[in-house]
C-alpha positions as a LaTeX table, in Angstrom:
\begin{tabular}{lrrr}
\hline
Residue & $x$ (\AA) & $y$ (\AA) & $z$ (\AA) \\
\hline
Unk1 & $-26.74$ & $-21.40$ & 45.18 \\
Unk2 & $-22.86$ & $-19.98$ & 44.59 \\
Unk3 & $-22.38$ & $-23.60$ & 44.00 \\
Unk4 & $-24.68$ & $-24.56$ & 41.65 \\
Unk5 & $-23.50$ & $-20.70$ & 39.50 \\
Unk6 & $-20.19$ & $-22.15$ & 39.15 \\
Unk7 & $-20.98$ & $-25.33$ & 37.81 \\
Unk8 & $-23.06$ & $-23.70$ & 35.76 \\
Unk9 & $-20.30$ & $-21.34$ & 34.58 \\
Unk10 & $-17.71$ & $-24.07$ & 34.08 \\
Unk11 & $-20.20$ & $-26.59$ & 31.92 \\
Unk12 & $-20.47$ & $-23.41$ & 29.53 \\
Unk13 & $-16.65$ & $-22.97$ & 29.21 \\
Unk14 & $-16.34$ & $-26.50$ & 28.30 \\
Unk15 & $-18.86$ & $-26.14$ & 25.57 \\
Unk16 & $-17.68$ & $-23.03$ & 24.53 \\
Unk17 & $-14.04$ & $-25.18$ & 24.35 \\
Unk18 & $-15.53$ & $-28.21$ & 22.45 \\
Unk19 & $-17.13$ & $-26.20$ & 19.80 \\
Unk20 & $-13.16$ & $-24.19$ & 19.55 \\
Unk21 & $-11.85$ & $-27.46$ & 18.91 \\
Unk22 & $-14.31$ & $-28.99$ & 16.25 \\
Unk23 & $-14.14$ & $-25.79$ & 14.38 \\
Unk24 & $-10.33$ & $-25.85$ & 14.22 \\
Unk25 & $-10.74$ & $-29.68$ & 13.47 \\
Unk26 & $-13.40$ & $-28.69$ & 10.33 \\
Unk27 & $-10.92$ & $-25.98$ & 9.24 \\
Unk28 & $-7.61$ & $-28.63$ & 9.04 \\
Unk29 & $-9.69$ & $-30.90$ & 7.43 \\
Unk30 & $-10.96$ & $-28.55$ & 4.86 \\
Unk31 & $-7.05$ & $-27.01$ & 4.14 \\
Unk32 & $-6.23$ & $-31.01$ & 3.92 \\
Unk33 & $-8.82$ & $-31.68$ & 1.35 \\
Unk34 & $-7.84$ & $-28.55$ & $-0.83$ \\
Unk35 & $-4.21$ & $-29.47$ & $-0.60$ \\
Unk36 & $-4.62$ & $-32.58$ & $-2.14$ \\
Unk37 & $-6.94$ & $-31.41$ & $-4.67$ \\
Unk38 & $-4.49$ & $-29.01$ & $-6.17$ \\
Unk39 & $-3.24$ & $-29.93$ & $-9.19$ \\
Unk40 & $-0.18$ & $-28.96$ & $-11.30$ \\
Unk41 & $-0.46$ & $-26.43$ & $-14.49$ \\
Unk42 & 1.69 & $-27.27$ & $-17.34$ \\
Unk43 & 3.10 & $-24.12$ & $-19.29$ \\
Unk44 & 2.25 & $-24.04$ & $-22.82$ \\
Unk45 & 6.00 & $-23.82$ & $-24.94$ \\
Unk46 & 5.54 & $-20.57$ & $-27.33$ \\
Unk47 & 4.77 & $-20.78$ & $-30.55$ \\
Unk48 & 5.30 & $-17.55$ & $-32.17$ \\
Unk49 & 8.65 & $-16.60$ & $-33.79$ \\
Unk50 & 10.77 & $-13.21$ & $-32.71$ \\
Unk51 & 10.06 & $-9.84$ & $-34.64$ \\
Unk52 & 12.55 & $-8.14$ & $-36.46$ \\
Unk53 & 15.30 & $-9.79$ & $-38.85$ \\
Unk54 & 15.37 & $-12.65$ & $-37.27$ \\
Unk55 & 11.77 & $-13.19$ & $-37.80$ \\
Unk56 & 11.06 & $-16.43$ & $-39.24$ \\
Unk57 & 8.54 & $-17.96$ & $-41.47$ \\
Unk58 & 9.57 & $-20.98$ & $-40.57$ \\
Unk59 & 6.38 & $-23.47$ & $-40.06$ \\
Unk60 & 6.24 & $-24.52$ & $-36.47$ \\
Unk61 & 4.98 & $-28.32$ & $-36.01$ \\
Unk62 & 2.49 & $-29.02$ & $-33.19$ \\
Unk63 & 4.31 & $-31.84$ & $-31.78$ \\
Unk64 & 7.74 & $-32.84$ & $-31.63$ \\
Unk65 & 8.92 & $-35.53$ & $-33.71$ \\
Unk66 & 9.68 & $-36.25$ & $-37.35$ \\
Unk67 & 6.05 & $-38.00$ & $-37.76$ \\
Unk68 & 2.66 & $-37.42$ & $-37.49$ \\
Unk69 & 1.87 & $-40.50$ & $-34.36$ \\
Unk70 & 3.44 & $-38.57$ & $-31.75$ \\
Unk71 & 0.33 & $-36.33$ & $-32.46$ \\
Unk72 & $-2.25$ & $-39.10$ & $-31.62$ \\
Unk73 & $-0.80$ & $-39.15$ & $-28.11$ \\
Unk74 & $-3.04$ & $-39.16$ & $-25.23$ \\
Unk75 & $-3.55$ & $-35.66$ & $-22.75$ \\
Unk76 & $-1.19$ & $-36.47$ & $-19.69$ \\
Unk77 & $-3.45$ & $-37.88$ & $-16.75$ \\
Unk78 & $-3.68$ & $-35.74$ & $-13.80$ \\
Unk79 & $-1.18$ & $-37.91$ & $-11.77$ \\
Unk80 & 1.08 & $-38.28$ & $-14.96$ \\
Unk81 & 0.52 & $-34.15$ & $-15.05$ \\
Unk82 & 2.29 & $-33.87$ & $-11.72$ \\
Unk83 & 5.14 & $-35.31$ & $-13.20$ \\
Unk84 & 6.00 & $-33.04$ & $-15.89$ \\
Unk85 & 8.38 & $-29.88$ & $-15.17$ \\
Unk86 & 7.09 & $-26.86$ & $-17.35$ \\
Unk87 & 8.92 & $-26.82$ & $-20.83$ \\
Unk88 & 11.71 & $-24.17$ & $-20.38$ \\
Unk89 & 12.05 & $-24.67$ & $-16.91$ \\
Unk90 & 15.74 & $-25.71$ & $-15.74$ \\
Unk91 & 16.34 & $-28.99$ & $-14.16$ \\
Unk92 & 17.44 & $-28.42$ & $-10.41$ \\
Unk93 & 21.15 & $-28.67$ & $-10.21$ \\
Unk94 & 21.70 & $-28.77$ & $-14.05$ \\
Unk95 & 24.88 & $-26.96$ & $-14.24$ \\
Unk96 & 26.48 & $-29.48$ & $-11.25$ \\
Unk97 & 25.22 & $-32.47$ & $-12.63$ \\
Unk98 & 26.89 & $-31.50$ & $-15.94$ \\
Unk99 & 30.12 & $-30.31$ & $-14.58$ \\
Unk100 & 30.68 & $-33.75$ & $-12.55$ \\
Unk101 & 28.87 & $-35.77$ & $-15.20$ \\
Unk102 & 26.55 & $-37.45$ & $-12.49$ \\
Unk103 & 25.48 & $-41.17$ & $-12.96$ \\
Unk104 & 22.47 & $-42.64$ & $-10.91$ \\
Unk105 & 19.27 & $-42.67$ & $-11.43$ \\
Unk106 & 17.71 & $-39.61$ & $-13.30$ \\
Unk107 & 14.60 & $-37.61$ & $-12.44$ \\
Unk108 & 11.24 & $-39.20$ & $-13.63$ \\
Unk109 & 9.93 & $-35.88$ & $-13.93$ \\
Unk110 & 12.76 & $-34.67$ & $-16.27$ \\
Unk111 & 12.34 & $-38.21$ & $-18.36$ \\
Unk112 & 8.69 & $-37.60$ & $-18.80$ \\
Unk113 & 9.39 & $-33.66$ & $-19.83$ \\
Unk114 & 12.00 & $-35.00$ & $-22.42$ \\
Unk115 & 9.16 & $-37.28$ & $-23.88$ \\
Unk116 & 6.80 & $-34.81$ & $-24.46$ \\
Unk117 & 9.16 & $-31.77$ & $-25.23$ \\
Unk118 & 8.05 & $-29.78$ & $-28.39$ \\
Unk119 & 11.52 & $-30.14$ & $-29.68$ \\
Unk120 & 11.87 & $-34.28$ & $-28.94$ \\
Unk121 & 13.78 & $-36.24$ & $-31.15$ \\
Unk122 & 13.38 & $-39.98$ & $-31.37$ \\
Unk123 & 15.20 & $-42.12$ & $-29.01$ \\
Unk124 & 15.72 & $-38.82$ & $-26.52$ \\
Unk125 & 14.07 & $-40.34$ & $-23.77$ \\
Unk126 & 16.35 & $-43.78$ & $-23.65$ \\
Unk127 & 19.28 & $-41.52$ & $-24.31$ \\
Unk128 & 18.60 & $-39.41$ & $-21.20$ \\
Unk129 & 18.05 & $-42.77$ & $-19.05$ \\
Unk130 & 21.74 & $-43.54$ & $-18.94$ \\
Unk131 & 22.47 & $-41.66$ & $-16.24$ \\
Unk132 & 21.20 & $-37.89$ & $-14.09$ \\
Unk133 & 24.28 & $-36.34$ & $-16.18$ \\
Unk134 & 22.87 & $-37.68$ & $-19.23$ \\
Unk135 & 19.36 & $-36.47$ & $-19.16$ \\
Unk136 & 20.51 & $-33.16$ & $-18.29$ \\
Unk137 & 22.53 & $-33.29$ & $-21.16$ \\
Unk138 & 19.49 & $-34.60$ & $-23.61$ \\
Unk139 & 17.30 & $-31.67$ & $-22.38$ \\
Unk140 & 20.43 & $-29.21$ & $-23.21$ \\
Unk141 & 19.67 & $-30.17$ & $-27.07$ \\
Unk142 & 16.40 & $-29.96$ & $-26.66$ \\
Unk143 & 16.51 & $-26.20$ & $-25.60$ \\
Unk144 & 18.77 & $-24.93$ & $-28.01$ \\
Unk145 & 16.97 & $-26.57$ & $-30.76$ \\
Unk146 & 13.89 & $-24.60$ & $-29.15$ \\
Unk147 & 15.93 & $-21.43$ & $-28.55$ \\
Unk148 & 17.36 & $-21.72$ & $-32.48$ \\
Unk149 & 14.06 & $-21.29$ & $-33.66$ \\
Unk150 & 12.27 & $-18.91$ & $-31.01$ \\
Unk151 & 14.85 & $-16.71$ & $-29.72$ \\
Unk152 & 17.87 & $-14.45$ & $-30.97$ \\
Unk153 & 21.36 & $-14.63$ & $-29.31$ \\
Unk154 & 22.77 & $-18.12$ & $-27.93$ \\
Unk155 & 21.06 & $-20.86$ & $-28.25$ \\
Unk156 & 22.29 & $-21.95$ & $-24.88$ \\
Unk157 & 23.15 & $-19.85$ & $-21.94$ \\
Unk158 & 27.08 & $-19.61$ & $-21.05$ \\
Unk159 & 27.10 & $-21.72$ & $-17.92$ \\
Unk160 & 25.23 & $-24.91$ & $-19.27$ \\
Unk161 & 27.26 & $-24.74$ & $-22.94$ \\
Unk162 & 30.41 & $-24.85$ & $-20.76$ \\
Unk163 & 29.14 & $-27.27$ & $-17.84$ \\
Unk164 & 27.98 & $-29.40$ & $-21.15$ \\
Unk165 & 31.80 & $-28.80$ & $-22.54$ \\
Unk166 & 32.84 & $-30.25$ & $-19.31$ \\
Unk167 & 30.20 & $-33.20$ & $-19.64$ \\
Unk168 & 31.71 & $-34.21$ & $-22.93$ \\
Unk169 & 34.87 & $-33.89$ & $-21.96$ \\
Unk170 & 34.48 & $-36.36$ & $-18.68$ \\
Unk171 & 32.89 & $-39.24$ & $-20.72$ \\
Unk172 & 36.14 & $-38.63$ & $-23.12$ \\
Unk173 & 38.58 & $-39.57$ & $-19.97$ \\
Unk174 & 36.09 & $-42.25$ & $-18.91$ \\
Unk175 & 37.05 & $-43.70$ & $-22.51$ \\
Unk176 & 33.54 & $-43.07$ & $-23.66$ \\
Unk177 & 34.23 & $-41.15$ & $-26.67$ \\
Unk178 & 32.86 & $-43.24$ & $-29.10$ \\
Unk179 & 29.83 & $-43.05$ & $-26.87$ \\
Unk180 & 29.54 & $-39.05$ & $-26.85$ \\
Unk181 & 30.21 & $-39.47$ & $-30.89$ \\
Unk182 & 27.44 & $-41.76$ & $-31.20$ \\
Unk183 & 25.19 & $-38.92$ & $-29.02$ \\
Unk184 & 26.45 & $-36.49$ & $-31.61$ \\
Unk185 & 25.62 & $-38.19$ & $-34.87$ \\
Unk186 & 22.04 & $-39.64$ & $-33.44$ \\
Unk187 & 21.28 & $-36.12$ & $-32.36$ \\
Unk188 & 22.34 & $-34.80$ & $-36.19$ \\
Unk189 & 20.63 & $-37.01$ & $-37.75$ \\
Unk190 & 17.04 & $-36.83$ & $-36.09$ \\
Unk191 & 17.23 & $-33.34$ & $-34.92$ \\
Unk192 & 13.55 & $-31.90$ & $-35.93$ \\
Unk193 & 15.54 & $-28.26$ & $-37.04$ \\
Unk194 & 16.26 & $-30.40$ & $-40.37$ \\
Unk195 & 12.51 & $-31.38$ & $-41.05$ \\
Unk196 & 11.67 & $-27.62$ & $-40.54$ \\
Unk197 & 14.22 & $-26.03$ & $-42.33$ \\
Unk198 & 13.59 & $-28.19$ & $-45.68$ \\
Unk199 & 10.21 & $-27.97$ & $-45.82$ \\
Unk200 & 10.62 & $-23.60$ & $-45.48$ \\
Unk201 & 13.63 & $-23.84$ & $-47.95$ \\
Unk202 & 11.75 & $-26.08$ & $-50.24$ \\
Unk203 & 8.61 & $-23.66$ & $-50.52$ \\
Unk204 & 11.19 & $-20.48$ & $-51.11$ \\
Unk205 & 12.83 & $-22.47$ & $-53.98$ \\
Unk206 & 9.90 & $-23.50$ & $-55.86$ \\
Unk207 & 8.05 & $-20.16$ & $-55.42$ \\
Unk208 & 8.21 & $-18.29$ & $-58.82$ \\
Unk209 & 10.26 & $-15.53$ & $-57.50$ \\
Unk210 & 12.90 & $-17.68$ & $-56.35$ \\
Unk211 & 14.98 & $-16.35$ & $-59.40$ \\
Unk212 & 14.76 & $-12.78$ & $-57.69$ \\
Unk213 & 17.77 & $-12.29$ & $-55.19$ \\
Unk214 & 15.36 & $-9.56$ & $-53.00$ \\
Unk215 & 12.76 & $-12.56$ & $-52.43$ \\
Unk216 & 14.89 & $-15.60$ & $-52.04$ \\
Unk217 & 17.88 & $-14.15$ & $-50.15$ \\
Unk218 & 15.97 & $-12.90$ & $-47.16$ \\
Unk219 & 14.16 & $-16.63$ & $-46.87$ \\
Unk220 & 17.75 & $-18.20$ & $-47.44$ \\
Unk221 & 19.65 & $-15.94$ & $-44.64$ \\
Unk222 & 16.69 & $-17.17$ & $-41.95$ \\
Unk223 & 17.87 & $-20.57$ & $-42.05$ \\
Unk224 & 21.44 & $-20.06$ & $-42.24$ \\
Unk225 & 21.84 & $-17.58$ & $-39.54$ \\
Unk226 & 20.54 & $-20.05$ & $-37.21$ \\
Unk227 & 22.77 & $-23.06$ & $-38.79$ \\
Unk228 & 25.69 & $-21.09$ & $-38.33$ \\
Unk229 & 24.68 & $-20.31$ & $-34.82$ \\
Unk230 & 24.18 & $-24.50$ & $-34.48$ \\
Unk231 & 27.35 & $-25.15$ & $-35.86$ \\
Unk232 & 29.44 & $-22.98$ & $-33.70$ \\
Unk233 & 27.70 & $-24.40$ & $-30.67$ \\
Unk234 & 28.05 & $-27.93$ & $-31.50$ \\
Unk235 & 31.85 & $-27.32$ & $-32.31$ \\
Unk236 & 32.04 & $-25.84$ & $-29.03$ \\
Unk237 & 30.59 & $-28.66$ & $-27.03$ \\
Unk238 & 31.90 & $-31.78$ & $-28.85$ \\
Unk239 & 34.79 & $-30.17$ & $-30.14$ \\
Unk240 & 37.36 & $-32.57$ & $-27.63$ \\
Unk241 & 36.16 & $-35.50$ & $-29.81$ \\
Unk242 & 38.00 & $-33.31$ & $-33.17$ \\
Unk243 & 41.60 & $-33.78$ & $-31.56$ \\
Unk244 & 40.99 & $-36.96$ & $-29.34$ \\
Unk245 & 38.75 & $-39.80$ & $-30.90$ \\
Unk246 & 38.03 & $-38.83$ & $-34.78$ \\
Unk247 & 41.63 & $-38.30$ & $-36.84$ \\
Unk248 & 41.88 & $-42.43$ & $-35.25$ \\
Unk249 & 39.03 & $-43.36$ & $-36.73$ \\
Unk250 & 38.89 & $-41.41$ & $-39.97$ \\
Unk251 & 35.47 & $-40.17$ & $-39.47$ \\
Unk252 & 33.88 & $-36.73$ & $-40.15$ \\
Unk253 & 34.52 & $-33.80$ & $-37.70$ \\
Unk254 & 31.80 & $-31.61$ & $-36.10$ \\
Unk255 & 31.80 & $-29.00$ & $-38.20$ \\
Unk256 & 32.17 & $-31.35$ & $-41.41$ \\
Unk257 & 29.04 & $-33.64$ & $-40.31$ \\
Unk258 & 26.94 & $-30.70$ & $-39.88$ \\
Unk259 & 27.91 & $-29.29$ & $-43.50$ \\
Unk260 & 27.12 & $-32.39$ & $-45.08$ \\
Unk261 & 23.99 & $-32.86$ & $-43.24$ \\
Unk262 & 22.88 & $-29.19$ & $-44.08$ \\
Unk263 & 23.63 & $-29.51$ & $-47.62$ \\
Unk264 & 21.98 & $-32.91$ & $-47.95$ \\
Unk265 & 18.86 & $-32.06$ & $-46.29$ \\
Unk266 & 18.18 & $-28.72$ & $-46.76$ \\
Unk267 & 20.07 & $-27.47$ & $-50.16$ \\
Unk268 & 19.98 & $-30.34$ & $-52.24$ \\
Unk269 & 21.96 & $-30.01$ & $-55.74$ \\
Unk270 & 18.66 & $-30.33$ & $-57.62$ \\
Unk271 & 17.36 & $-27.25$ & $-56.01$ \\
Unk272 & 20.31 & $-25.19$ & $-56.35$ \\
Unk273 & 21.36 & $-26.73$ & $-59.73$ \\
Unk274 & 18.16 & $-25.15$ & $-61.01$ \\
Unk275 & 18.25 & $-21.43$ & $-59.24$ \\
Unk276 & 20.39 & $-18.93$ & $-61.19$ \\
Unk277 & 21.38 & $-17.09$ & $-57.93$ \\
Unk278 & 23.85 & $-19.74$ & $-57.61$ \\
Unk279 & 24.29 & $-20.76$ & $-61.28$ \\
Unk280 & 26.02 & $-17.11$ & $-61.39$ \\
Unk281 & 30.04 & $-17.41$ & $-61.78$ \\
Unk282 & 30.28 & $-14.54$ & $-59.52$ \\
Unk283 & 28.04 & $-12.79$ & $-57.34$ \\
Unk284 & 27.79 & $-10.02$ & $-54.59$ \\
Unk285 & 25.71 & $-11.17$ & $-52.21$ \\
Unk286 & 28.23 & $-12.48$ & $-49.11$ \\
Unk287 & 25.47 & $-15.19$ & $-47.95$ \\
Unk288 & 25.35 & $-16.85$ & $-50.96$ \\
Unk289 & 29.22 & $-16.43$ & $-51.41$ \\
Unk290 & 29.51 & $-18.13$ & $-48.12$ \\
Unk291 & 26.45 & $-21.30$ & $-49.11$ \\
Unk292 & 28.32 & $-21.89$ & $-52.46$ \\
Unk293 & 31.99 & $-22.05$ & $-50.68$ \\
Unk294 & 30.66 & $-24.00$ & $-47.70$ \\
Unk295 & 29.18 & $-26.50$ & $-50.18$ \\
Unk296 & 31.89 & $-26.62$ & $-52.75$ \\
Unk297 & 29.92 & $-25.28$ & $-55.76$ \\
Unk298 & 32.26 & $-22.42$ & $-56.77$ \\
\hline
\end{tabular}
């Protein structure tokens, strides 16, 4: 009788152990399934401008690019969404990649992020595929556009600005100064900033109150102050080309290139020549003085 009782207890313990093991396996399987079904949420870019004097009435495009064809792009699939970085999220190792001008295959997630970026311009994804350092550099160009329009202060963090300078200088030492000047001109010609600034200023100059300084000047300043920040940053990043490359080939310097684009695309003469504020021989407003001097309208 004692032996039968012991056998019965042993069988009961074995059955309990088997049930515990089965429950553990079910928990592990449930956890694995939950992990496989988790999706990555993509952060949407900010759509509102900052408050205060820098608060702009500039129109916000819904998608990057100068044409509406990008608006027809399909929503990324679930698998593609997993490859995207959140817009504004700094890529891993961005500073080191720029500082060392790293080559090699760029991160596919970053290429996808550049292609879908709110401020992406024509040719940006193709330019980013030239190497890991190039992909980070193109990402910085997109971010500085966004920061110019939506934030105050420096368009790019000082560490990334210094690293971008080193990247351009490293490419110049490799004998790729012509390539870097082509990057400068390509970005300058295709940047979305010109389209938004032009649309905003065109509406302001066409308004019936455009002859009033109190109405027009604050709207011009919204664009002009942003342009001055862009001018300073681009001169800092690409300044090495002025001393090593531009003068040999009689090409426009960085500031001259940007000023010419600003004059032709945002302040055309047909608008300025009809406005009384710019036709006056003298003016007390400092912003109007700067614009007339920069565009040789004096």
